[in-house]
C-alpha positions as CSV (number, residue, x, y, z in Angstrom):
1,M,51.3,-18.3,-89.2
2,T,53.3,-19.4,-92.8
3,N,56.4,-17.1,-91.8
4,S,57.3,-19.8,-89.4
5,L,56.1,-22.5,-90.7
6,D,58.3,-24.6,-93.2
7,V,55.8,-25.1,-96.0
8,E,58.0,-27.9,-97.8
9,K,58.6,-29.5,-94.6
10,L,54.8,-30.0,-94.0
11,E,54.1,-30.7,-97.3
12,R,56.7,-33.9,-97.2
13,E,55.3,-35.0,-93.9
14,V,51.7,-34.7,-95.1
15,K,53.0,-36.6,-98.5
16,N,54.5,-39.4,-96.1
17,V,51.7,-39.7,-93.8
18,Y,48.9,-40.1,-96.3
19,Q,51.1,-42.6,-98.3
20,T,51.3,-44.8,-95.7
21,V,47.9,-44.7,-95.0
22,A,47.3,-45.4,-98.8
23,K,49.7,-48.3,-98.5
24,T,49.2,-49.7,-94.8
25,P,46.5,-48.4,-93.5
26,D,46.2,-50.8,-90.5
27,E,49.3,-48.6,-89.1
28,E,48.8,-46.7,-86.0
29,F,48.5,-42.7,-86.5
30,H,46.8,-40.0,-84.7
31,F,43.5,-40.5,-86.0
32,E,41.0,-43.3,-86.8
33,M,40.3,-44.8,-90.3
34,G,38.1,-47.4,-91.4
35,R,34.7,-48.7,-92.3
36,D,33.5,-48.1,-88.6
37,L,34.3,-44.5,-88.5
38,A,32.9,-43.6,-91.9
39,E,29.7,-45.5,-90.4
40,R,29.8,-43.7,-86.8
41,L,30.0,-39.9,-88.9
42,G,26.8,-41.0,-91.3
43,Y,27.3,-43.2,-94.0
44,A,24.9,-45.3,-94.8
45,S,26.1,-49.1,-94.7
46,K,24.4,-49.5,-98.1
47,D,26.3,-46.3,-99.8
48,L,29.5,-48.3,-98.0
49,D,28.5,-51.8,-99.4
50,R,28.4,-50.9,-103.2
51,I,31.8,-48.8,-103.3
52,P,35.4,-50.9,-103.3
53,Q,35.9,-52.0,-99.5
54,A,39.6,-51.2,-100.1
55,A,39.4,-47.8,-100.2
56,I,37.3,-47.6,-97.0
57,E,40.0,-49.5,-95.4
58,S,42.1,-46.0,-96.3
59,F,39.2,-43.7,-95.1
60,A,40.6,-40.7,-92.8
61,G,37.5,-38.7,-93.3
62,V,36.1,-36.3,-90.0
63,G,32.7,-36.0,-90.9
64,Y,29.9,-36.4,-93.3
65,H,28.6,-33.4,-96.0
66,F,26.9,-35.4,-98.3
67,D,23.0,-34.5,-97.6
68,L,24.6,-31.0,-97.4
69,A,25.8,-31.4,-100.9
70,A,22.4,-32.3,-101.7
71,L,24.4,-34.2,-105.1
72,D,21.3,-34.5,-108.4
73,D,21.7,-36.5,-111.1
74,G,24.2,-35.4,-113.3
75,A,25.6,-33.3,-111.4
76,A,29.8,-32.5,-112.0
77,V,31.4,-33.2,-108.5
78,L,35.0,-32.3,-106.8
79,D,36.4,-33.9,-104.1
80,L,39.6,-31.6,-103.1
81,G,42.1,-34.1,-101.6
82,S,40.7,-37.4,-102.4
83,G,43.1,-40.2,-101.2
84,T,41.7,-43.4,-102.2
85,G,38.5,-42.6,-103.4
86,T,35.8,-43.1,-100.8
87,D,34.2,-39.9,-101.1
88,V,34.6,-40.0,-104.7
89,F,32.9,-43.4,-105.1
90,I,30.3,-42.1,-102.6
91,A,29.9,-39.0,-104.5
92,A,29.9,-41.2,-107.8
93,L,26.1,-43.1,-106.3
94,H,24.6,-39.8,-105.9
95,V,25.3,-38.2,-109.4
96,G,24.4,-41.2,-111.2
97,E,25.5,-42.7,-114.7
98,T,25.3,-39.0,-116.4
99,G,27.1,-37.0,-113.4
100,S,31.0,-37.2,-113.5
101,V,33.6,-36.8,-109.9
102,T,36.5,-35.9,-110.1
103,G,39.2,-36.5,-106.9
104,V,42.5,-34.5,-107.2
105,D,45.6,-35.2,-104.5
106,M,48.9,-34.3,-104.3
107,T,50.1,-38.0,-103.2
108,E,50.8,-40.1,-106.0
109,S,50.6,-43.1,-104.3
110,Q,47.0,-42.5,-103.3
111,L,46.5,-41.6,-106.5
112,E,47.3,-44.5,-108.0
113,R,45.5,-47.0,-105.2
114,A,42.2,-44.8,-106.3
115,R,42.8,-45.6,-110.0
116,Q,43.4,-49.1,-109.3
117,L,40.0,-49.6,-107.7
118,R,38.1,-47.9,-109.9
119,D,39.6,-49.5,-112.8
120,G,39.3,-52.7,-111.0
121,A,35.8,-52.2,-109.8
122,G,34.6,-50.9,-113.2
123,I,33.2,-47.6,-112.3
124,G,32.5,-45.1,-115.1
125,G,32.2,-41.5,-114.6
126,V,35.2,-41.2,-112.3
127,S,38.6,-39.8,-112.5
128,F,41.9,-39.1,-110.1
129,E,44.0,-36.2,-111.0
130,H,47.2,-35.3,-109.3
131,G,46.9,-31.2,-107.9
132,H,47.8,-29.1,-105.0
133,I,43.7,-27.9,-104.1
134,E,45.9,-24.5,-103.5
135,D,45.9,-23.9,-107.2
136,L,43.3,-26.6,-109.2
137,P,44.2,-27.9,-112.4
138,F,40.4,-27.4,-113.8
139,A,39.1,-24.0,-115.7
140,D,36.6,-21.7,-114.2
141,E,33.3,-22.9,-113.5
142,T,33.7,-26.8,-114.0
143,F,32.4,-28.3,-111.4
144,D,28.5,-27.8,-109.9
145,A,29.7,-28.7,-106.1
146,V,33.0,-29.2,-104.4
147,V,33.4,-31.3,-101.6
148,S,36.2,-32.0,-99.4
149,N,37.0,-34.5,-96.2
150,G,39.2,-33.6,-93.5
151,V,41.6,-32.3,-95.9
152,I,41.9,-28.0,-96.2
153,N,42.8,-27.8,-92.1
154,L,46.5,-29.2,-94.0
155,S,46.8,-26.4,-96.2
156,A,48.6,-23.3,-95.4
157,E,46.9,-21.4,-97.6
158,K,43.5,-21.5,-96.7
159,D,42.5,-18.7,-98.5
160,R,43.8,-20.0,-102.0
161,V,42.0,-23.5,-101.4
162,F,38.3,-21.4,-100.8
163,E,39.0,-19.0,-103.7
164,E,40.4,-21.8,-106.0
165,A,37.2,-23.7,-105.1
166,H,35.2,-20.7,-106.1
167,R,36.5,-20.4,-108.8
168,V,35.7,-23.7,-110.7
169,L,32.4,-23.6,-109.1
170,R,29.5,-23.0,-111.3
171,S,27.2,-19.7,-110.3
172,G,25.2,-21.4,-107.2
173,G,27.3,-23.6,-107.1
174,R,27.6,-25.6,-103.5
175,L,30.7,-26.2,-101.3
176,A,29.9,-29.0,-99.1
177,I,32.8,-29.9,-96.8
178,S,33.8,-31.5,-93.5
179,D,37.4,-30.3,-91.7
180,I,38.7,-29.9,-88.0
181,I,38.8,-26.3,-86.2
182,S,39.5,-24.7,-83.5
183,E,37.9,-23.0,-80.6
184,K,40.8,-21.0,-79.2
185,E,44.0,-19.6,-81.2
186,M,46.6,-22.5,-80.7
187,P,50.3,-21.5,-80.0
188,G,53.1,-21.4,-82.5
189,S,54.6,-24.6,-81.1
190,I,51.6,-26.5,-81.9
191,K,51.3,-24.3,-85.2
192,T,54.8,-25.4,-86.5
193,D,54.7,-28.8,-85.4
194,A,54.6,-30.7,-89.1
195,D,53.7,-33.8,-87.0
196,L,50.9,-31.9,-85.7
197,W,49.6,-30.9,-89.1
198,A,49.6,-34.4,-90.7
199,A,47.7,-35.1,-88.3
200,C,45.0,-32.6,-89.0
201,I,45.5,-30.4,-85.6
202,G,48.3,-28.5,-86.4
203,G,46.5,-26.2,-89.4
204,A,43.3,-26.4,-87.5
205,M,42.0,-22.6,-87.6
206,Q,39.6,-21.0,-85.4
207,F,36.5,-21.4,-86.1
208,D,34.8,-17.6,-86.8
209,Q,38.7,-17.0,-89.1
210,Y,38.0,-20.3,-90.6
211,T,34.2,-18.9,-92.1
212,D,35.4,-15.5,-92.4
213,L,38.0,-17.2,-95.3
214,I,34.8,-19.0,-96.8
215,E,32.6,-15.8,-97.5
216,A,35.7,-13.6,-98.7
217,A,36.1,-16.1,-101.3
218,G,32.4,-15.2,-102.5
219,F,30.5,-18.2,-100.6
220,D,27.6,-17.4,-98.5
221,V,27.8,-19.9,-95.6
222,I,24.1,-22.1,-95.7
223,E,24.8,-24.4,-92.5
224,V,27.7,-25.4,-89.7
225,R,27.1,-28.4,-87.4
226,E,29.3,-30.2,-85.0
227,N,30.3,-33.7,-85.8
228,G,30.6,-34.6,-82.3
229,E,30.7,-38.6,-83.0
230,Y,34.8,-37.5,-84.3
231,E,37.7,-37.9,-82.2
232,F,41.3,-38.2,-82.4
233,I,43.0,-41.2,-80.7
234,S,46.3,-40.4,-80.0
235,D,47.3,-39.2,-76.5
236,R,49.1,-36.0,-78.0
237,A,46.1,-35.6,-80.3
238,A,43.4,-35.6,-77.3
239,N,45.4,-33.4,-75.3
240,A,45.9,-30.4,-77.9
241,C,41.8,-31.3,-78.9
242,Q,40.8,-30.3,-75.2
243,K,43.1,-27.6,-74.5
244,Y,42.6,-25.4,-77.6
245,G,38.7,-26.9,-78.5
246,V,39.8,-28.9,-81.7
247,K,36.9,-30.3,-83.2
248,S,35.7,-31.3,-86.4
249,I,32.6,-29.6,-88.2
250,S,30.7,-29.9,-91.5
251,L,30.0,-27.0,-93.6
252,A,27.7,-26.1,-96.4
253,A,28.2,-22.7,-98.7
254,R,26.9,-21.8,-101.6
255,K,28.1,-19.5,-104.6
256,T,26.6,-16.2,-105.3
257,E,24.9,-16.4,-108.5
258,R,25.7,-13.9,-110.6
259,T,22.7,-11.2,-111.6
260,A,22.0,-10.2,-114.9
């Protein structure tokens, strides 16, 4: 797939889209954004009330998975593709004052905005780091949980993303993600379209291939559910979804525990 896809062009397009998401979330995109979306997907109003509202304006997630993450007080959590920080701030509520949450993102404007919101709200135990989810800037077995929302489909190297998530998780650690997958194989005209990749469609992998990559990286898939409340809003995106079964899922997996 990557042989016919201009990966550098893809990264530029994705960065451009999500820089705009961070700076002007009221523009029109292929996807919905904001608090109404978050609540419809399953985020609790009482939790959203406790985090910076400006972060939620740029929320572009595709599902809810914090129940699947089952975060404990004191846990160390990593969010892949953290954007302006909505899921990082939500995770911080779950892990409490003794826990820590790290967001990693490749888009500087997203990171800058997230740090501003963190500092303005005086939120402790939260950091935002620059990096690519295919090559994480963290040591082995650093985190108890890895979460991600609508981001892994944007990567042209999903196998590396899952391998890196596995590497930075401690034994028995949990992967809890929401993402876009497809029921049918999509044609090259969609897979090589950078605009549709940035819209979370072009990079959607067939579900069975997606879970195969997760298991090949060393995870046991625990639970998968479809997010029927999520839908794309542009005609072009909606047509692709209808034809190829592109949809949102949430998934939990566990890093196999080491045996003595």
